[in-house]
N, C-alpha and C positions, 0 to 999 in steps of 0.2 A: 504494500502499498504505501500512496505518495507518503514522501519525511517531510515535516515541516520545519526547514532551518527561522530558527530562535537567534534578535537581540543576541547576545552574547556581556559578558558579567568578564572584561575585558581587568579591571583588577577589585580588592577586594570593596570597593568603598563605594564602586559606578553605580546609578539606581538609571541611566539614561545615558546619551550617547544622540553626536550626527551620525548616517550616516554617508558620510563625504562620497563615495564612489562604491560607484559599481563595476567591476572588471568581469563578470563576467552575462551574459544574456541569454532572457528562455531561451529555450534549443541548444544551449551546447552541453558536452558528457565532462560530466569534470570526476576527480577522483582523491584522495582521501591522501591531504594536504597540499594540496592547490589549491591559489591565494583565490581569494573569491569577491572580499570587497572591499575601499580601507572603509573603517571606526574613527572616527574623532571624537576621544577619552577629553577628563578634564585636565590629561596630561600628556598627549599626545595623541600622533595618528599612529592608526596601528593599524597592521593588515591580520584580515578575519580568515582564517582555512577551512575548504572543508573539512566533516569527518568522514564521511558512506562516501559511495561514490555512486553517481546515478545522473540524470539529464536536468538539468532546467523547469518549470514547468511553468512556473510566474513567481511574482516578484511584486511582494505586495505592499515594497515599503521604495518606493523612488529615491534617489539618490540626493544628497541636498537636504534630507529631510529630516530636522532635528529634534530635540527630545525625545526618541526617538525608548521609553522604558526598557527595559532590559524584561526579556522574557516575550516581544514581541512579536509573533510569526512575521520576520523581512522576505523569507523567499519558500518553496518547496521544491522540492527533490521529488524526482519518480523515478526504475527502475525505468531500464532501455524498454524492456517488456509490457511498465505499467501506462500504455496511450502514449508516453511520452513525442509520439509523430502528429499528436494535432493540441500544440502547447496556446498557452492566454499568449496575448500580447504584452509586450516584453515593457516595464514602464519605466526602462530604462532607454527607451529607446526615445521614450518621450510621444511617443505617438499613439498612447493612451491611456482611461483613465485608473491608475492605480488603486484595487480591491482595496476597502478601508483593512486595516489587521482588525479579528479578531478580537482582539481585549479591546480595540476601545468600543466595539461595537456595543451600546445597550438600550435596542430596545425593549418601547414598552409599546403595551398591547393598547393603553384607550389615545397613545402620541401617533400624529402625522409622521410616516419615515421623514426620514431630514431628507435633507437636498443631496444627492450626494459634489460629492471634492470637487468631480471633477467638467458641474450643468456653472457654466455660468452666467451667475445669473440677472436680474435687471435692478437697479436702480445702484450704490456707490461702488457694491460689491464687484472687484475685475475677478473673474477666477482663471489662473493660473499654476503651471504645475511652477516647484517651486526652484528648478532651474530657471527656466523662464525668468522668473522672477531676478536670479540672481545674474544671470545674464543680463540684463536690463539694467538695473544697479548698477551697474558695472560700465555701460552705455548710455548712461542716462538719460532712459527712453522714456519714456509715461506709457506702463501701460494701456491707460488709457486709451489712446490713440491708435493701438496695435487690435487688427479684431484676429481670430482664433480661431482654428484649420483643425486644431482639435475637436475632440468630442462633443456636443452642446455647445460647442462657437470656444474653447475650451483651451488658453495663448500657454502654442508650446517651444521649444524651441531651436523648432525648423523661425516659425514668425519674426521672434528676434534678434535671429541669426543671421537673416535677408536671408534668403532660404528664394526661391523663384516658384513658391508655395505662400510666401509669406502675401501675408494681404493688409498691410498700415492706412487707417484709417483718415491721416491728413495726410495728405503729399506734400504737404510744406515741412514736413519735418521726415529727412532723411533717413533712413535709417541706420544706416549709420552714424547716426549724429556723435557730434562731438561728448566729452561728458559733461555732465551738466553745472552752468557755474554755482558754484558755492547760495547757499541761502542764510539771508539774512534771519536772525532771531528775532522771533515776534519783542522783545523783552527786551533790548539791546539795540538789534539795527545791529550787531558785529557777522562778520561771516562767518559760514563751519559749514561744516562737510561733515555728513556723521558715517558713521564706518560704524557696526553689527558689533558685538564685541563676540570674541571665538568663545570655547569653551572653556580654554587657558586661564584666560583672560576672566574672563568671568570667576574662576577658582579662587587664584590667585587677592581680586576683588575682597570674594568672600570672605578671607583666611587674614587677610593683611587687616580687611577690618575686624575683623575677632579679634587678631593679636590687641592692635592698639586701643582694642575697646576695656576683653577681660583679661588680657597681664598685666604689669604691673611692668616699667620697664626703667632696672637701673641702668646706666651705662657708666662706665669707664676705660679713662684711656690712656694711658702713656705711648711714649715713643721708645724703638726698637735700631740700636744700630744694626745697619745692613751688611755690611764689612767684610765680615769673616764670613756668611756665609755664602756673597757675592765672590767670595774667595775660589767658596769648596766646591762650587758650582762649578768653577769654572775648570777646577782637577775635574773631577769628576765626568764632566759631559770631553771632556778629551781623556778620560780611559771608557768612557761608556762607547765612543765614535767608533767601532767598527763594527760591533754591538745597534750600530740601528737608534740606539736611542738616548735622546739629545731632553734632558730634564730644565725647568723651569721654575721659574721662583714660586710657585702659585705651589707647586709639588711638593719642595722643600717643606713649603708656609704648612703646606695640608699635613705632610708629617710630624713638624712643631706640635703645631697646636690637639695631635691627637697625642703625642707624648706626653705630653700638658698634664690635659684632663686624662691620663692617665698615672701621672703624678698628683693628682689633684680628684679624685673621684667626687668626690660631692658636688661637683659641677657637669661630671657627666651623670647628667639627673632628668627626672619631668615630673612635673607637678601634674596627678588622677584624683583632684580632688578629695577625695579623704587615704585617700596615701601618696606620698613616696618613691621614687618603680627610681633604683638606683642602676643603674645599668656595665656588665661587671663584660665591654668589647667597644671600643669606641669603631663609632663609623659614624663620615665626616660627608655630612652632606657639599655639596659644592655648588656658588649660582653658577649659570651659565643663563648668555640671555642666546634665544632659541627667537628664529620669527613669528614663533602663536604665543611669544612670550616669557618670560622667568621661568626652569623647570632647573630640579635640585639633583643631578644623581649621585649617588654616593658609590664611597673607595668603603669596601667597610673591609673591617682590622683594618686600618688604621695606624695605630701602634707598632705593631706585631711584622708589616708588608712592610720589604725592599724601597725605598724611593723610585727607584726600577721598576715596581712591577706600579707603587702609584701612579708613573708618569703615561708608565703605558695601559695603563688601567682606565688614565682621565683622561688624554689622549681619544680613547676607542671612547668613551661614556661621554667622553664634550662630541664627535663630532655627529654619534650617532642621536644628541640630543639635539643637533639642529634639525637634523631631518626629520626629528619627531619617531624617532622609530623606538625608543627603548622599549622596554618592559616592566612591568610596573613593579617589579619587587627591585630593581634601579636605582629606583626614584622615591620608594615609598618607604620613608624611615626614616632610618641616623638616629643620632645621639644629638649632634652638634649640628653645624650648621657655618660656613665661611663662604664668606662676599669678600670676591677685591676687584673692590677699579681703581687700583692702581697702575694700568696701564692707561688711564684716561688721564690721566695728570691730574686723579682726584686727593686733595691731600688726605679730608676727613666726613665722615660721615658711619654715624647713625645707621647701623643696621638696624630692619623689625627680624622677632623673633619670629622663627617658622617653628608654630603649634606645632604637633604637644609639646618643641623639640623645650627646652631651658635659656640653652646662651645662642648665642651669633658672635665671630666672629667679623669685626668690618677691615680691611687692608685696603689702607692706602699709599700712596706714589713712595714711593723709595726719591730724598731729594739731596741732592748740598747742604750741609749744615752748619753753621756754628758749634760744636761739640767737645766736652770736658773731659778732657780722656786723660788718664791719672793723673787730675791734678793741673793739666796743662789745654789750652788755650788749644782744641786745632780743629780742623773741614773735615767729618765724615759723611756717608749716604745713612742718609734714617729717615726714615718711614715710623707715623703714627699711624694709631694702630683702636679701634675700639672696640670692649665687648657690653651687646646689650646683655643683658643677666634675665628671669621671671624671679623679680626677688617676692614669691610663694616658692622659692625653690631655691633656690640660690639667698645668700645673705650676701650681705657687701660683703667682708671681711673673706669672705671663700672667695669671690667672685677675683678681692683683689691675688691674692694670691696665683691663683691661676692663672692669671695676668704676670704677675713678678716672671712661675716658674716656660711662658714663654718667651716671653723675653732675656730668659736664664740662655736656653735650648739656642732661639737663635741667634743669641751673640755667643755662645758656645760650640759650636754645627757637630763638632765632632761628636758628639750624643745624636745624633741621629744615623747615625752608622753602627753606634748599638744596638 
């Protein structure tokens, strides 16, 4: 019998997602392991693999659909001997109206059947496929000026892309119109362009708002001399050149923070209501700027890993984070975070704690400054670092001990090799 394919839970916390793109169409034969779709979760765009073999006979949720609940039937798979020769029209082809997913159907015997989503209604509402709406928004097209060629006048992809079948209601509006001019706000007359938030940005907004509203932050800043660390980095890179490994300053700072947390374990904790969770392993979440928004891949067991191992892992994680290809376990968790804006020339900043963690280290740029060395004024490469601590879980004195430990490790970096 046909097998329903449901919206998967691609992470432990995922409740809904965006079906970003179908990679199969109705009539395609798939085998176990084939990539069928790309699904955008709250952190990344992930590939969805087929588990069973068969033929796609129906696609119930078109690509571009947002807010698809976990467990919603998104497609149907049938064996090659189960009538797959007469498939339903493919939603991804954008030529027919997608059936409403079963979990969203809630008919009432006393109610009038709802108008199908594929019907272009009278009045102000314009019925168009999600893909057509997205293309129209990109082109600056007003859908009210477009005549749909889909069922019941539904506007489909071909109508807004300007194919021969497209019909534009207003001849004065070219199919390939330039982007719409910025719209003035009604309140202040300021020009702006509205850009819809992606799932990642929505989660960032929610979590950071939660962090600032619910976590009492305490900030501790100190200056750290970098010259010994930079010297060690140069020597290590020369030794590792034949292995194709190049250490960044950030790799060494990840290791330094991890060793500092191991030395001051009372800061390797998190606040959980009526309990304090003390972690026996140090996992460092590292902030990476990706096109979709900030994401924090994790270097696990960073206190005991070699620096070369950290560098190799960090390079791989950062590349896949920017491509939206991280797996949930690679960015969920962590016991503390590190955010480095030094490469942008930022001297100092206060980072927002990444809940449920209890601390994050903000790293500024290394720069030449007057510095007292052995009671004599000299010029040294110095950076400012600021620790943000959850005061419910970490006292100021313990936070200060961690900052001192970090400074000591960075300024005496041979301990990183132990």
